[in-house]
C-alpha positions as CSV (number, residue, x, y, z in Angstrom):
1,M,7.8,-14.5,-12.2
2,H,8.8,-17.9,-10.7
3,T,9.6,-18.7,-7.4
4,N,10.6,-21.4,-5.2
5,S,8.3,-21.1,-2.1
6,T,6.9,-23.9,-0.5
7,G,3.0,-24.2,0.4
8,G,3.9,-25.5,3.9
9,D,5.5,-22.4,5.7
10,A,3.8,-21.1,8.6
11,P,1.5,-18.3,8.1
12,A,2.6,-14.9,9.1
13,P,1.0,-13.2,11.6
14,H,-1.7,-11.1,10.6
15,A,-0.5,-7.7,11.4
16,D,2.6,-8.6,9.1
17,F,0.3,-9.8,6.4
18,A,-1.9,-6.5,6.8
19,R,1.6,-4.7,6.6
20,L,2.5,-6.7,3.3
21,R,-0.9,-5.7,1.6
22,R,0.0,-2.0,2.4
23,L,3.1,-2.0,1.2
24,N,2.0,-4.0,-2.2
25,A,-0.4,-1.1,-2.5
26,R,1.8,1.5,-2.3
27,A,4.2,-0.6,-5.2
28,V,0.8,-0.6,-7.0
29,R,-0.1,3.0,-6.8
30,D,3.6,4.0,-7.5
31,S,3.4,2.1,-10.7
32,V,0.0,3.9,-11.6
33,A,1.6,7.1,-10.9
34,L,4.5,6.6,-13.1
35,M,2.6,5.1,-16.0
36,S,0.3,8.0,-15.9
37,R,3.2,10.1,-17.2
38,T,3.3,7.9,-20.4
39,T,2.3,9.6,-23.8
40,P,1.3,7.4,-26.7
41,A,4.7,8.2,-28.4
42,D,6.1,6.5,-25.3
43,L,4.9,3.0,-25.6
44,R,7.1,2.3,-28.5
45,R,10.2,3.2,-26.3
46,P,12.7,0.2,-25.3
47,T,12.4,-0.7,-21.6
48,P,14.8,-2.4,-19.3
49,C,13.1,-5.6,-19.7
50,S,14.9,-7.4,-22.5
51,A,13.2,-7.3,-25.9
52,W,10.0,-5.6,-24.4
53,T,8.8,-2.0,-25.2
54,L,6.8,0.1,-23.0
55,A,3.5,-1.2,-24.5
56,D,4.6,-4.8,-24.0
57,L,5.3,-4.1,-20.6
58,L,2.4,-2.2,-20.0
59,A,0.2,-5.1,-21.2
60,H,2.4,-7.6,-19.1
61,M,1.6,-5.4,-15.9
62,T,-2.2,-5.1,-17.0
63,A,-2.3,-8.7,-17.3
64,Q,-0.8,-9.8,-14.3
65,H,-2.9,-7.4,-12.0
66,N,-6.2,-9.3,-13.7
67,G,-4.5,-12.7,-12.9
68,F,-3.4,-12.1,-9.5
69,A,-6.9,-10.7,-8.8
70,A,-8.7,-13.7,-10.3
71,A,-6.6,-15.6,-7.8
72,A,-7.6,-13.7,-4.7
73,L,-11.1,-14.2,-5.8
74,G,-10.8,-17.8,-6.3
75,H,-10.6,-17.9,-10.2
76,G,-7.2,-18.1,-10.8
77,Q,-7.1,-21.5,-12.5
78,D,-9.1,-19.8,-15.7
79,L,-6.1,-19.1,-17.7
80,S,-8.2,-16.4,-19.6
81,H,-7.6,-14.2,-16.6
82,W,-3.7,-14.0,-17.4
83,S,-3.8,-13.7,-20.9
84,V,-2.0,-10.6,-22.4
85,G,-4.4,-8.7,-24.6
86,P,-3.9,-5.9,-26.9
87,L,-3.9,-2.5,-25.5
88,G,-7.2,-0.7,-25.9
89,E,-7.6,3.1,-26.8
90,D,-6.6,4.2,-23.7
91,P,-4.1,1.7,-22.3
92,V,-3.2,3.8,-19.2
93,A,-6.9,4.0,-18.2
94,Q,-7.0,0.2,-18.9
95,Y,-3.9,-0.3,-16.5
96,R,-5.2,2.0,-13.9
97,T,-8.5,0.0,-13.8
98,A,-6.7,-3.3,-13.6
99,A,-4.6,-2.3,-10.5
100,G,-7.5,-0.8,-8.8
101,H,-9.0,-4.3,-9.5
102,V,-6.2,-6.1,-7.8
103,L,-6.0,-4.1,-4.9
104,A,-9.8,-4.5,-4.1
105,A,-9.6,-8.2,-4.7
106,F,-6.5,-8.4,-2.1
107,A,-8.5,-6.5,0.4
108,T,-10.8,-9.3,0.6
109,V,-8.3,-11.8,1.7
110,E,-8.2,-11.9,5.3
111,R,-6.0,-14.9,6.1
112,P,-2.5,-15.1,5.1
113,D,-2.5,-19.0,4.4
114,R,-5.7,-18.4,1.9
115,A,-4.9,-20.5,-1.0
116,F,-4.1,-18.8,-4.2
117,T,-4.1,-20.6,-7.6
118,L,-1.1,-19.2,-9.7
119,P,-1.1,-21.3,-12.8
120,E,1.6,-19.3,-14.5
121,F,3.9,-20.2,-11.4
122,S,2.7,-24.0,-10.8
123,G,-0.2,-26.0,-12.1
124,A,0.3,-28.5,-9.6
125,R,0.0,-26.7,-6.1
126,T,-1.4,-23.6,-4.6
127,F,0.3,-20.6,-2.9
128,P,-0.6,-19.1,0.5
129,A,-1.9,-15.5,0.1
130,V,1.2,-14.1,2.1
131,R,3.5,-15.9,-0.5
132,A,1.2,-14.8,-3.5
133,I,1.0,-11.0,-2.4
134,G,4.6,-11.2,-1.9
135,F,5.4,-12.1,-5.6
136,H,3.0,-9.6,-6.8
137,L,5.0,-6.8,-4.5
138,I,8.3,-7.8,-6.1
139,D,6.7,-7.4,-9.4
140,Y,5.7,-4.1,-9.1
141,V,8.6,-2.8,-7.3
142,V,10.9,-3.7,-10.2
143,H,8.3,-2.8,-12.8
144,S,7.8,0.4,-11.3
145,W,11.5,1.2,-11.8
146,D,11.3,-0.2,-15.3
147,V,8.5,2.4,-16.1
148,A,10.7,5.2,-14.4
149,R,13.6,4.4,-16.4
150,T,12.0,4.1,-19.6
151,L,10.6,7.5,-19.2
152,G,13.8,9.3,-17.9
153,L,12.1,9.7,-14.4
154,T,13.2,9.1,-11.0
155,Y,11.7,6.0,-8.6
156,V,12.8,6.0,-5.0
157,P,10.7,3.6,-3.3
158,T,10.1,4.0,0.7
159,A,13.0,2.2,3.0
160,E,10.1,-0.1,4.3
161,L,8.9,-1.1,0.9
162,L,12.5,-2.0,-0.1
163,A,13.0,-3.9,3.3
164,A,10.1,-5.9,2.6
165,A,11.2,-6.5,-1.3
166,E,14.8,-7.3,-0.8
167,P,14.4,-10.8,0.6
168,I,11.4,-11.9,-1.7
169,A,14.0,-10.7,-4.7
170,R,16.8,-13.1,-3.2
171,A,14.1,-15.9,-3.1
172,V,13.5,-16.0,-6.7
173,P,15.1,-18.8,-8.4
174,D,18.0,-17.9,-11.1
175,D,17.5,-20.7,-13.4
176,D,16.7,-21.4,-16.9
177,S,13.5,-20.1,-16.7
178,R,14.7,-16.6,-16.7
179,L,16.0,-17.2,-20.2
180,D,12.3,-17.9,-21.7
181,P,11.0,-15.2,-24.2
182,G,8.1,-14.3,-21.9
183,S,10.2,-14.1,-18.5
184,A,10.0,-10.6,-16.9
185,F,13.4,-11.3,-15.3
186,R,16.8,-12.1,-16.6
187,P,19.7,-14.0,-15.1
188,G,20.8,-12.1,-12.0
189,L,24.1,-9.8,-12.1
190,S,26.8,-9.2,-9.7
191,A,25.7,-6.3,-7.5
192,G,28.5,-3.6,-7.2
193,H,30.3,-3.1,-3.9
194,G,28.1,-0.6,-1.8
195,T,25.2,-0.8,-3.7
196,G,21.8,0.2,-1.9
197,P,18.9,-2.2,-1.5
198,L,17.1,-1.1,-4.7
199,E,20.4,-1.7,-6.4
200,S,20.6,-5.0,-5.0
201,I,17.1,-6.0,-6.1
202,L,17.4,-4.9,-9.4
203,A,20.6,-6.9,-9.9
204,A,19.4,-10.0,-8.3
205,L,16.6,-10.1,-11.1
206,G,18.7,-9.3,-13.9
207,R,18.4,-5.8,-14.2
208,S,21.5,-3.2,-14.5
209,P,20.9,-0.3,-12.3
210,D,22.9,1.7,-14.9
211,W,20.4,1.1,-17.5
212,R,19.1,4.3,-19.3
213,A,16.6,4.7,-22.0
214,P,18.0,6.4,-25.4
215,L,17.4,10.0,-25.5
216,R,13.9,10.8,-26.8
């Protein structure tokens, strides 16, 4: 995911930062609960992410947890932490481990202005922790929906989580980077009249809220 944040933004109050970490943890745990419903046969299923199967999405989500965890611990410049590797014999357990790793790493970050190195976002600058964790949060709200729709399940984030995620989604640049083969988001869609916050988030990031997986 790419965003157009500037590193000079004033850091959020610490109470707001603690709330952001808590909401991010909620989004991550939602994704773990949904991914735990996956069977080996489901890994071949198409997802709302263009051209990605559930196996591809699972590998991407695992790698992003590992990369963000490394960034929180001061090792984000090492590209090996961001690499998408092959799934192991138990990819859901592998995902659950990566999710626990990133939440533990984020818990060590005490200041909202702590610098994160995110080479997938920019090789020329760092990002304050409050922005970096916001990037992670929006990824896992949307990817939780991706997994739920792929499996034919329901995903209803809390109102508090959606309120935090919506402005982050609107800040993601809708530029040519969304057309790259490895992009997790596609060009934005027009949100229908009267749509709720989740539908607005999905449309802003190129997801059709009406997408349904083919019948199993």
